[in-house]
mmCIF file of the C-alpha atoms, coordinates in Angstrom:
data_MODEL
# 
_entry.id   MODEL 
# 
loop_
_atom_site.group_PDB 
_atom_site.id 
_atom_site.type_symbol 
_atom_site.label_atom_id 
_atom_site.label_alt_id 
_atom_site.label_comp_id 
_atom_site.label_asym_id 
_atom_site.label_entity_id 
_atom_site.label_seq_id 
_atom_site.pdbx_PDB_ins_code 
_atom_site.Cartn_x 
_atom_site.Cartn_y 
_atom_site.Cartn_z 
_atom_site.occupancy 
_atom_site.B_iso_or_equiv 
_atom_site.pdbx_formal_charge 
_atom_site.auth_seq_id 
_atom_site.auth_comp_id 
_atom_site.auth_asym_id 
_atom_site.auth_atom_id 
_atom_site.pdbx_PDB_model_num 
ATOM 1   C CA . MET A 1 1   ? 43.981 -52.430 -52.010 1.00 0.00 ? 1   MET A CA 1 
ATOM 2   C CA . LYS A 1 2   ? 42.481 -49.376 -52.577 1.00 0.00 ? 2   LYS A CA 1 
ATOM 3   C CA . ASP A 1 3   ? 45.209 -47.155 -54.563 1.00 0.00 ? 3   ASP A CA 1 
ATOM 4   C CA . VAL A 1 4   ? 46.796 -49.849 -56.982 1.00 0.00 ? 4   VAL A CA 1 
ATOM 5   C CA . ASN A 1 5   ? 50.005 -48.671 -57.511 1.00 0.00 ? 5   ASN A CA 1 
ATOM 6   C CA . ILE A 1 6   ? 52.273 -51.847 -60.039 1.00 0.00 ? 6   ILE A CA 1 
ATOM 7   C CA . ILE A 1 7   ? 55.310 -52.207 -60.307 1.00 0.00 ? 7   ILE A CA 1 
ATOM 8   C CA . ILE A 1 8   ? 57.154 -55.067 -62.476 1.00 0.00 ? 8   ILE A CA 1 
ATOM 9   C CA . ASN A 1 9   ? 60.047 -56.085 -62.376 1.00 0.00 ? 9   ASN A CA 1 
ATOM 10  C CA . LEU A 1 10  ? 61.154 -58.945 -65.499 1.00 0.00 ? 10  LEU A CA 1 
ATOM 11  C CA . ALA A 1 11  ? 63.568 -60.677 -66.972 1.00 0.00 ? 11  ALA A CA 1 
ATOM 12  C CA . ILE A 1 12  ? 64.925 -62.081 -63.824 1.00 0.00 ? 12  ILE A CA 1 
ATOM 13  C CA . ASN A 1 13  ? 66.936 -65.115 -65.123 1.00 0.00 ? 13  ASN A CA 1 
ATOM 14  C CA . PHE A 1 14  ? 66.833 -67.731 -62.422 1.00 0.00 ? 14  PHE A CA 1 
ATOM 15  C CA . ASP A 1 15  ? 67.980 -70.687 -64.773 1.00 0.00 ? 15  ASP A CA 1 
ATOM 16  C CA . GLU A 1 16  ? 69.135 -72.473 -60.686 1.00 0.00 ? 16  GLU A CA 1 
ATOM 17  C CA . ILE A 1 17  ? 66.439 -72.705 -59.789 1.00 0.00 ? 17  ILE A CA 1 
ATOM 18  C CA . MET A 1 18  ? 63.953 -74.672 -62.992 1.00 0.00 ? 18  MET A CA 1 
ATOM 19  C CA . LYS A 1 19  ? 64.608 -77.287 -64.794 1.00 0.00 ? 19  LYS A CA 1 
ATOM 20  C CA . VAL A 1 20  ? 63.800 -77.001 -68.606 1.00 0.00 ? 20  VAL A CA 1 
ATOM 21  C CA . GLY A 1 21  ? 60.469 -78.814 -68.803 1.00 0.00 ? 21  GLY A CA 1 
ATOM 22  C CA . LYS A 1 22  ? 57.668 -78.337 -66.486 1.00 0.00 ? 22  LYS A CA 1 
ATOM 23  C CA . CYS A 1 23  ? 57.736 -76.055 -63.642 1.00 0.00 ? 23  CYS A CA 1 
ATOM 24  C CA . ASN A 1 24  ? 60.613 -77.844 -60.946 1.00 0.00 ? 24  ASN A CA 1 
ATOM 25  C CA . ILE A 1 25  ? 59.131 -76.349 -57.285 1.00 0.00 ? 25  ILE A CA 1 
ATOM 26  C CA . SER A 1 26  ? 60.839 -78.892 -54.893 1.00 0.00 ? 26  SER A CA 1 
ATOM 27  C CA . LYS A 1 27  ? 58.774 -77.398 -51.812 1.00 0.00 ? 27  LYS A CA 1 
ATOM 28  C CA . VAL A 1 28  ? 56.705 -74.918 -51.459 1.00 0.00 ? 28  VAL A CA 1 
ATOM 29  C CA . GLY A 1 29  ? 56.588 -72.935 -47.139 1.00 0.00 ? 29  GLY A CA 1 
ATOM 30  C CA . PHE A 1 30  ? 54.106 -70.379 -45.853 1.00 0.00 ? 30  PHE A CA 1 
ATOM 31  C CA . LYS A 1 31  ? 54.166 -69.347 -42.207 1.00 0.00 ? 31  LYS A CA 1 
ATOM 32  C CA . THR A 1 32  ? 52.198 -67.121 -41.083 1.00 0.00 ? 32  THR A CA 1 
ATOM 33  C CA . ARG A 1 33  ? 50.961 -66.174 -36.402 1.00 0.00 ? 33  ARG A CA 1 
ATOM 34  C CA . ALA A 1 34  ? 48.398 -63.412 -36.040 1.00 0.00 ? 34  ALA A CA 1 
ATOM 35  C CA . GLY A 1 35  ? 48.747 -60.873 -34.358 1.00 0.00 ? 35  GLY A CA 1 
ATOM 36  C CA . ASN A 1 36  ? 48.118 -59.121 -31.029 1.00 0.00 ? 36  ASN A CA 1 
ATOM 37  C CA . ASN A 1 37  ? 45.370 -56.874 -29.804 1.00 0.00 ? 37  ASN A CA 1 
ATOM 38  C CA . VAL A 1 38  ? 45.646 -53.548 -27.825 1.00 0.00 ? 38  VAL A CA 1 
ATOM 39  C CA . PHE A 1 39  ? 43.748 -56.562 -25.075 1.00 0.00 ? 39  PHE A CA 1 
ATOM 40  C CA . GLY A 1 40  ? 46.640 -59.020 -25.094 1.00 0.00 ? 40  GLY A CA 1 
ATOM 41  C CA . GLY A 1 41  ? 44.876 -61.517 -27.131 1.00 0.00 ? 41  GLY A CA 1 
ATOM 42  C CA . ARG A 1 42  ? 45.246 -62.854 -30.737 1.00 0.00 ? 42  ARG A CA 1 
ATOM 43  C CA . LYS A 1 43  ? 43.278 -61.424 -33.657 1.00 0.00 ? 43  LYS A CA 1 
ATOM 44  C CA . THR A 1 44  ? 42.384 -63.517 -36.438 1.00 0.00 ? 44  THR A CA 1 
ATOM 45  C CA . ASN A 1 45  ? 44.699 -64.054 -39.284 1.00 0.00 ? 45  ASN A CA 1 
ATOM 46  C CA . GLN A 1 46  ? 44.050 -62.810 -42.026 1.00 0.00 ? 46  GLN A CA 1 
ATOM 47  C CA . ASP A 1 47  ? 46.540 -64.053 -44.383 1.00 0.00 ? 47  ASP A CA 1 
ATOM 48  C CA . SER A 1 48  ? 46.444 -65.559 -47.150 1.00 0.00 ? 48  SER A CA 1 
ATOM 49  C CA . ASN A 1 49  ? 48.789 -67.421 -50.059 1.00 0.00 ? 49  ASN A CA 1 
ATOM 50  C CA . LEU A 1 50  ? 48.287 -68.358 -53.767 1.00 0.00 ? 50  LEU A CA 1 
ATOM 51  C CA . GLN A 1 51  ? 50.304 -71.324 -55.518 1.00 0.00 ? 51  GLN A CA 1 
ATOM 52  C CA . LEU A 1 52  ? 49.298 -72.444 -58.774 1.00 0.00 ? 52  LEU A CA 1 
ATOM 53  C CA . VAL A 1 53  ? 51.932 -75.534 -60.247 1.00 0.00 ? 53  VAL A CA 1 
ATOM 54  C CA . ASN A 1 54  ? 51.702 -75.967 -63.941 1.00 0.00 ? 54  ASN A CA 1 
ATOM 55  C CA . ILE A 1 55  ? 48.791 -74.308 -64.671 1.00 0.00 ? 55  ILE A CA 1 
ATOM 56  C CA . LEU A 1 56  ? 46.653 -74.765 -68.134 1.00 0.00 ? 56  LEU A CA 1 
ATOM 57  C CA . ASP A 1 57  ? 48.922 -77.836 -67.729 1.00 0.00 ? 57  ASP A CA 1 
ATOM 58  C CA . THR A 1 58  ? 52.015 -75.268 -68.489 1.00 0.00 ? 58  THR A CA 1 
ATOM 59  C CA . ARG A 1 59  ? 55.163 -75.202 -67.773 1.00 0.00 ? 59  ARG A CA 1 
ATOM 60  C CA . MET A 1 60  ? 54.059 -71.773 -65.135 1.00 0.00 ? 60  MET A CA 1 
ATOM 61  C CA . CYS A 1 61  ? 53.370 -72.296 -61.434 1.00 0.00 ? 61  CYS A CA 1 
ATOM 62  C CA . ILE A 1 62  ? 52.110 -68.117 -59.390 1.00 0.00 ? 62  ILE A CA 1 
ATOM 63  C CA . PHE A 1 63  ? 52.720 -67.228 -55.362 1.00 0.00 ? 63  PHE A CA 1 
ATOM 64  C CA . GLY A 1 64  ? 51.277 -64.921 -53.748 1.00 0.00 ? 64  GLY A CA 1 
ATOM 65  C CA . VAL A 1 65  ? 50.737 -63.328 -50.426 1.00 0.00 ? 65  VAL A CA 1 
ATOM 66  C CA . PHE A 1 66  ? 48.305 -61.321 -49.347 1.00 0.00 ? 66  PHE A CA 1 
ATOM 67  C CA . ASP A 1 67  ? 48.275 -59.658 -46.191 1.00 0.00 ? 67  ASP A CA 1 
ATOM 68  C CA . GLY A 1 68  ? 44.125 -58.971 -44.888 1.00 0.00 ? 68  GLY A CA 1 
ATOM 69  C CA . HIS A 1 69  ? 44.063 -55.120 -42.301 1.00 0.00 ? 69  HIS A CA 1 
ATOM 70  C CA . GLY A 1 70  ? 41.603 -54.316 -40.478 1.00 0.00 ? 70  GLY A CA 1 
ATOM 71  C CA . GLU A 1 71  ? 38.253 -55.437 -39.207 1.00 0.00 ? 71  GLU A CA 1 
ATOM 72  C CA . GLN A 1 72  ? 36.673 -57.367 -42.516 1.00 0.00 ? 72  GLN A CA 1 
ATOM 73  C CA . GLY A 1 73  ? 40.937 -57.712 -43.234 1.00 0.00 ? 73  GLY A CA 1 
ATOM 74  C CA . HIS A 1 74  ? 40.898 -62.198 -43.615 1.00 0.00 ? 74  HIS A CA 1 
ATOM 75  C CA . ARG A 1 75  ? 38.012 -61.433 -45.856 1.00 0.00 ? 75  ARG A CA 1 
ATOM 76  C CA . CYS A 1 76  ? 39.200 -59.792 -48.841 1.00 0.00 ? 76  CYS A CA 1 
ATOM 77  C CA . SER A 1 77  ? 42.604 -61.233 -48.126 1.00 0.00 ? 77  SER A CA 1 
ATOM 78  C CA . GLY A 1 78  ? 41.028 -64.694 -49.008 1.00 0.00 ? 78  GLY A CA 1 
ATOM 79  C CA . ALA A 1 79  ? 37.980 -63.504 -52.029 1.00 0.00 ? 79  ALA A CA 1 
ATOM 80  C CA . ILE A 1 80  ? 41.791 -61.795 -53.818 1.00 0.00 ? 80  ILE A CA 1 
ATOM 81  C CA . LYS A 1 81  ? 43.489 -65.140 -53.785 1.00 0.00 ? 81  LYS A CA 1 
ATOM 82  C CA . ASN A 1 82  ? 40.580 -66.642 -55.576 1.00 0.00 ? 82  ASN A CA 1 
ATOM 83  C CA . TYR A 1 83  ? 39.694 -64.026 -57.949 1.00 0.00 ? 83  TYR A CA 1 
ATOM 84  C CA . LEU A 1 84  ? 43.326 -64.589 -59.198 1.00 0.00 ? 84  LEU A CA 1 
ATOM 85  C CA . ILE A 1 85  ? 43.400 -68.027 -58.460 1.00 0.00 ? 85  ILE A CA 1 
ATOM 86  C CA . ASN A 1 86  ? 39.956 -67.968 -60.997 1.00 0.00 ? 86  ASN A CA 1 
ATOM 87  C CA . TYR A 1 87  ? 41.350 -65.487 -63.266 1.00 0.00 ? 87  TYR A CA 1 
ATOM 88  C CA . PHE A 1 88  ? 44.274 -66.988 -64.637 1.00 0.00 ? 88  PHE A CA 1 
ATOM 89  C CA . SER A 1 89  ? 43.538 -70.121 -64.802 1.00 0.00 ? 89  SER A CA 1 
ATOM 90  C CA . ASN A 1 90  ? 41.410 -69.260 -67.420 1.00 0.00 ? 90  ASN A CA 1 
ATOM 91  C CA . SER A 1 91  ? 42.163 -69.877 -70.951 1.00 0.00 ? 91  SER A CA 1 
ATOM 92  C CA . SER A 1 92  ? 40.026 -67.627 -72.528 1.00 0.00 ? 92  SER A CA 1 
ATOM 93  C CA . LEU A 1 93  ? 42.836 -65.033 -70.717 1.00 0.00 ? 93  LEU A CA 1 
ATOM 94  C CA . TYR A 1 94  ? 45.301 -66.395 -72.927 1.00 0.00 ? 94  TYR A CA 1 
ATOM 95  C CA . SER A 1 95  ? 44.291 -68.045 -76.257 1.00 0.00 ? 95  SER A CA 1 
ATOM 96  C CA . GLU A 1 96  ? 40.472 -68.507 -77.668 1.00 0.00 ? 96  GLU A CA 1 
ATOM 97  C CA . ASP A 1 97  ? 42.253 -72.481 -78.900 1.00 0.00 ? 97  ASP A CA 1 
ATOM 98  C CA . MET A 1 98  ? 43.253 -73.857 -76.074 1.00 0.00 ? 98  MET A CA 1 
ATOM 99  C CA . SER A 1 99  ? 45.761 -76.000 -77.715 1.00 0.00 ? 99  SER A CA 1 
ATOM 100 C CA . LEU A 1 100 ? 47.754 -73.530 -78.042 1.00 0.00 ? 100 LEU A CA 1 
ATOM 101 C CA . ILE A 1 101 ? 48.258 -72.182 -74.480 1.00 0.00 ? 101 ILE A CA 1 
ATOM 102 C CA . ASN A 1 102 ? 52.104 -73.090 -74.288 1.00 0.00 ? 102 ASN A CA 1 
ATOM 103 C CA . SER A 1 103 ? 54.414 -70.219 -71.964 1.00 0.00 ? 103 SER A CA 1 
ATOM 104 C CA . SER A 1 104 ? 55.607 -68.490 -74.527 1.00 0.00 ? 104 SER A CA 1 
ATOM 105 C CA . ILE A 1 105 ? 51.926 -67.801 -75.699 1.00 0.00 ? 105 ILE A CA 1 
ATOM 106 C CA . ILE A 1 106 ? 51.499 -66.933 -71.777 1.00 0.00 ? 106 ILE A CA 1 
ATOM 107 C CA . TYR A 1 107 ? 54.054 -64.282 -71.614 1.00 0.00 ? 107 TYR A CA 1 
ATOM 108 C CA . GLU A 1 108 ? 53.505 -63.092 -74.715 1.00 0.00 ? 108 GLU A CA 1 
ATOM 109 C CA . LYS A 1 109 ? 49.700 -61.610 -74.059 1.00 0.00 ? 109 LYS A CA 1 
ATOM 110 C CA . LEU A 1 110 ? 50.355 -60.619 -70.342 1.00 0.00 ? 110 LEU A CA 1 
ATOM 111 C CA . VAL A 1 111 ? 53.420 -58.609 -71.332 1.00 0.00 ? 111 VAL A CA 1 
ATOM 112 C CA . GLU A 1 112 ? 51.729 -57.212 -73.975 1.00 0.00 ? 112 GLU A CA 1 
ATOM 113 C CA . ASN A 1 113 ? 50.251 -54.052 -74.446 1.00 0.00 ? 113 ASN A CA 1 
ATOM 114 C CA . LYS A 1 114 ? 51.893 -51.803 -71.083 1.00 0.00 ? 114 LYS A CA 1 
ATOM 115 C CA . HIS A 1 115 ? 50.966 -55.159 -69.404 1.00 0.00 ? 115 HIS A CA 1 
ATOM 116 C CA . GLU A 1 116 ? 47.167 -54.361 -69.735 1.00 0.00 ? 116 GLU A CA 1 
ATOM 117 C CA . LYS A 1 117 ? 46.417 -57.737 -68.456 1.00 0.00 ? 117 LYS A CA 1 
ATOM 118 C CA . LEU A 1 118 ? 48.503 -57.782 -65.357 1.00 0.00 ? 118 LEU A CA 1 
ATOM 119 C CA . ILE A 1 119 ? 46.952 -54.288 -64.324 1.00 0.00 ? 119 ILE A CA 1 
ATOM 120 C CA . TYR A 1 120 ? 43.861 -55.234 -65.323 1.00 0.00 ? 120 TYR A CA 1 
ATOM 121 C CA . ALA A 1 121 ? 44.355 -58.167 -62.773 1.00 0.00 ? 121 ALA A CA 1 
ATOM 122 C CA . TYR A 1 122 ? 44.651 -55.794 -60.058 1.00 0.00 ? 122 TYR A CA 1 
ATOM 123 C CA . HIS A 1 123 ? 42.531 -53.689 -61.099 1.00 0.00 ? 123 HIS A CA 1 
ATOM 124 C CA . SER A 1 124 ? 39.494 -56.022 -61.819 1.00 0.00 ? 124 SER A CA 1 
ATOM 125 C CA . THR A 1 125 ? 39.827 -57.389 -57.687 1.00 0.00 ? 125 THR A CA 1 
ATOM 126 C CA . GLU A 1 126 ? 39.410 -54.116 -56.326 1.00 0.00 ? 126 GLU A CA 1 
ATOM 127 C CA . ASN A 1 127 ? 36.742 -53.843 -58.513 1.00 0.00 ? 127 ASN A CA 1 
ATOM 128 C CA . TYR A 1 128 ? 34.900 -57.406 -57.236 1.00 0.00 ? 128 TYR A CA 1 
ATOM 129 C CA . LEU A 1 129 ? 36.575 -56.875 -54.135 1.00 0.00 ? 129 LEU A CA 1 
ATOM 130 C CA . GLN A 1 130 ? 34.411 -53.630 -54.102 1.00 0.00 ? 130 GLN A CA 1 
ATOM 131 C CA . LYS A 1 131 ? 31.150 -56.278 -55.216 1.00 0.00 ? 131 LYS A CA 1 
ATOM 132 C CA . GLN A 1 132 ? 30.946 -58.522 -51.412 1.00 0.00 ? 132 GLN A CA 1 
ATOM 133 C CA . LYS A 1 133 ? 28.556 -57.890 -49.476 1.00 0.00 ? 133 LYS A CA 1 
ATOM 134 C CA . PHE A 1 134 ? 31.633 -57.530 -46.596 1.00 0.00 ? 134 PHE A CA 1 
ATOM 135 C CA . ASP A 1 135 ? 33.397 -54.000 -45.442 1.00 0.00 ? 135 ASP A CA 1 
ATOM 136 C CA . SER A 1 136 ? 36.215 -52.738 -47.763 1.00 0.00 ? 136 SER A CA 1 
ATOM 137 C CA . PHE A 1 137 ? 36.527 -49.310 -47.753 1.00 0.00 ? 137 PHE A CA 1 
ATOM 138 C CA . PHE A 1 138 ? 38.689 -49.634 -44.556 1.00 0.00 ? 138 PHE A CA 1 
ATOM 139 C CA . SER A 1 139 ? 39.677 -53.007 -44.925 1.00 0.00 ? 139 SER A CA 1 
ATOM 140 C CA . GLY A 1 140 ? 41.818 -54.354 -47.397 1.00 0.00 ? 140 GLY A CA 1 
ATOM 141 C CA . SER A 1 141 ? 44.545 -56.528 -47.974 1.00 0.00 ? 141 SER A CA 1 
ATOM 142 C CA . THR A 1 142 ? 48.770 -56.429 -50.190 1.00 0.00 ? 142 THR A CA 1 
ATOM 143 C CA . ALA A 1 143 ? 48.801 -58.409 -52.890 1.00 0.00 ? 143 ALA A CA 1 
ATOM 144 C CA . VAL A 1 144 ? 52.066 -59.566 -53.988 1.00 0.00 ? 144 VAL A CA 1 
ATOM 145 C CA . ILE A 1 145 ? 52.107 -62.025 -56.595 1.00 0.00 ? 145 ILE A CA 1 
ATOM 146 C CA . ILE A 1 146 ? 55.565 -63.908 -58.564 1.00 0.00 ? 146 ILE A CA 1 
ATOM 147 C CA . ILE A 1 147 ? 54.173 -65.807 -61.658 1.00 0.00 ? 147 ILE A CA 1 
ATOM 148 C CA . ILE A 1 148 ? 57.201 -68.149 -62.629 1.00 0.00 ? 148 ILE A CA 1 
ATOM 149 C CA . LEU A 1 149 ? 57.515 -68.945 -67.158 1.00 0.00 ? 149 LEU A CA 1 
ATOM 150 C CA . GLY A 1 150 ? 59.944 -71.596 -67.674 1.00 0.00 ? 150 GLY A CA 1 
ATOM 151 C CA . ILE A 1 151 ? 60.286 -70.616 -71.770 1.00 0.00 ? 151 ILE A CA 1 
ATOM 152 C CA . LYS A 1 152 ? 62.717 -71.823 -74.313 1.00 0.00 ? 152 LYS A CA 1 
ATOM 153 C CA . ASP A 1 153 ? 61.587 -69.524 -77.491 1.00 0.00 ? 153 ASP A CA 1 
ATOM 154 C CA . ASN A 1 154 ? 63.104 -67.982 -80.422 1.00 0.00 ? 154 ASN A CA 1 
ATOM 155 C CA . LYS A 1 155 ? 60.545 -65.743 -81.500 1.00 0.00 ? 155 LYS A CA 1 
ATOM 156 C CA . PHE A 1 156 ? 61.562 -64.112 -78.065 1.00 0.00 ? 156 PHE A CA 1 
ATOM 157 C CA . ASN A 1 157 ? 65.200 -64.823 -76.915 1.00 0.00 ? 157 ASN A CA 1 
ATOM 158 C CA . LEU A 1 158 ? 63.932 -65.624 -73.382 1.00 0.00 ? 158 LEU A CA 1 
ATOM 159 C CA . ASP A 1 159 ? 65.038 -68.306 -71.310 1.00 0.00 ? 159 ASP A CA 1 
ATOM 160 C CA . ASN A 1 160 ? 63.376 -68.726 -67.979 1.00 0.00 ? 160 ASN A CA 1 
ATOM 161 C CA . LYS A 1 161 ? 60.960 -65.853 -66.499 1.00 0.00 ? 161 LYS A CA 1 
ATOM 162 C CA . ILE A 1 162 ? 60.702 -64.108 -63.459 1.00 0.00 ? 162 ILE A CA 1 
ATOM 163 C CA . ILE A 1 163 ? 57.250 -61.690 -63.338 1.00 0.00 ? 163 ILE A CA 1 
ATOM 164 C CA . CYS A 1 164 ? 56.675 -59.438 -59.508 1.00 0.00 ? 164 CYS A CA 1 
ATOM 165 C CA . VAL A 1 165 ? 53.136 -58.051 -59.131 1.00 0.00 ? 165 VAL A CA 1 
ATOM 166 C CA . ASN A 1 166 ? 53.117 -55.928 -56.320 1.00 0.00 ? 166 ASN A CA 1 
ATOM 167 C CA . SER A 1 167 ? 50.617 -53.408 -54.956 1.00 0.00 ? 167 SER A CA 1 
ATOM 168 C CA . GLY A 1 168 ? 51.091 -52.507 -50.760 1.00 0.00 ? 168 GLY A CA 1 
ATOM 169 C CA . ASP A 1 169 ? 54.172 -53.374 -48.028 1.00 0.00 ? 169 ASP A CA 1 
ATOM 170 C CA . SER A 1 170 ? 55.305 -56.589 -49.227 1.00 0.00 ? 170 SER A CA 1 
ATOM 171 C CA . ARG A 1 171 ? 58.176 -57.545 -50.212 1.00 0.00 ? 171 ARG A CA 1 
ATOM 172 C CA . ALA A 1 172 ? 59.297 -60.700 -52.605 1.00 0.00 ? 172 ALA A CA 1 
ATOM 173 C CA . ILE A 1 173 ? 62.872 -62.166 -52.623 1.00 0.00 ? 173 ILE A CA 1 
ATOM 174 C CA . MET A 1 174 ? 64.202 -65.249 -54.646 1.00 0.00 ? 174 MET A CA 1 
ATOM 175 C CA . SER A 1 175 ? 67.025 -67.100 -52.633 1.00 0.00 ? 175 SER A CA 1 
ATOM 176 C CA . HIS A 1 176 ? 68.940 -68.927 -54.170 1.00 0.00 ? 176 HIS A CA 1 
ATOM 177 C CA . LYS A 1 177 ? 72.261 -71.475 -53.544 1.00 0.00 ? 177 LYS A CA 1 
ATOM 178 C CA . GLY A 1 178 ? 75.939 -69.570 -53.709 1.00 0.00 ? 178 GLY A CA 1 
ATOM 179 C CA . ASP A 1 179 ? 79.345 -70.958 -53.199 1.00 0.00 ? 179 ASP A CA 1 
ATOM 180 C CA . LEU A 1 180 ? 80.145 -72.455 -49.434 1.00 0.00 ? 180 LEU A CA 1 
ATOM 181 C CA . LYS A 1 181 ? 76.430 -73.330 -48.405 1.00 0.00 ? 181 LYS A CA 1 
ATOM 182 C CA . SER A 1 182 ? 76.130 -69.657 -48.149 1.00 0.00 ? 182 SER A CA 1 
ATOM 183 C CA . TYR A 1 183 ? 72.521 -68.069 -50.165 1.00 0.00 ? 183 TYR A CA 1 
ATOM 184 C CA . ASN A 1 184 ? 72.011 -64.879 -52.031 1.00 0.00 ? 184 ASN A CA 1 
ATOM 185 C CA . CYS A 1 185 ? 68.550 -63.174 -51.830 1.00 0.00 ? 185 CYS A CA 1 
ATOM 186 C CA . VAL A 1 186 ? 67.525 -61.107 -54.665 1.00 0.00 ? 186 VAL A CA 1 
ATOM 187 C CA . LYS A 1 187 ? 64.995 -58.644 -55.190 1.00 0.00 ? 187 LYS A CA 1 
ATOM 188 C CA . LEU A 1 188 ? 62.423 -58.464 -56.769 1.00 0.00 ? 188 LEU A CA 1 
ATOM 189 C CA . ILE A 1 189 ? 60.041 -55.376 -55.790 1.00 0.00 ? 189 ILE A CA 1 
ATOM 190 C CA . ILE A 1 190 ? 61.069 -52.265 -55.896 1.00 0.00 ? 190 ILE A CA 1 
ATOM 191 C CA . ASN A 1 191 ? 60.145 -50.826 -52.145 1.00 0.00 ? 191 ASN A CA 1 
ATOM 192 C CA . LEU A 1 192 ? 56.897 -48.600 -53.399 1.00 0.00 ? 192 LEU A CA 1 
ATOM 193 C CA . GLN A 1 193 ? 56.673 -46.089 -50.389 1.00 0.00 ? 193 GLN A CA 1 
ATOM 194 C CA . LYS A 1 194 ? 59.618 -45.483 -50.809 1.00 0.00 ? 194 LYS A CA 1 
ATOM 195 C CA . PHE A 1 195 ? 59.057 -44.932 -54.046 1.00 0.00 ? 195 PHE A CA 1 
ATOM 196 C CA . LEU A 1 196 ? 55.415 -43.329 -54.150 1.00 0.00 ? 196 LEU A CA 1 
ATOM 197 C CA . PHE A 1 197 ? 57.295 -40.993 -51.901 1.00 0.00 ? 197 PHE A CA 1 
ATOM 198 C CA . LYS A 1 198 ? 60.143 -40.161 -54.155 1.00 0.00 ? 198 LYS A CA 1 
ATOM 199 C CA . LEU A 1 199 ? 57.580 -39.027 -56.895 1.00 0.00 ? 199 LEU A CA 1 
ATOM 200 C CA . GLY A 1 200 ? 55.226 -36.974 -54.679 1.00 0.00 ? 200 GLY A CA 1 
ATOM 201 C CA . PHE A 1 201 ? 52.415 -38.882 -53.318 1.00 0.00 ? 201 PHE A CA 1 
ATOM 202 C CA . PRO A 1 202 ? 51.768 -38.303 -49.647 1.00 0.00 ? 202 PRO A CA 1 
# 
């Protein structure tokens, strides 16, 4: 996460996979394995994942994948996971009055001022990593998170929403069941490397 570049895709309706009420998440899966080193042995598994359901007793869920790299990649990905858990679970991020917090308030706070709180989440994570005792100069991690919000609010004329925030070359897709037992996939992030290349970044 040396250079934090964030692409945010907002307002993807996903009525097919969420019911009104708390998030109706039926299954959450995560599978990973360590890579091989040049000598034929296994590396340390450097991946971490994040699963938060019904945060602050609201219809908000967060899922994330962090792909560490470098000698201390496993520590970087783990630190990012723990930092973001604390960041998004902090009620004062959304309101000083806990009784006022609901999915609509959370959505309003996350997207206000051009998504300031989401962008700050990643920048402050970078600052947090730099203060750790392990090396984060030659080691780091990608970070892609999916925020699912179950909303029924006339103020925004909103239904259910997905917010995707990404740094690095990790990918996020949404799959939903179509006709004839087939599955349709929706890409939730832009290919960051190709996007930056088009803008003239090396």
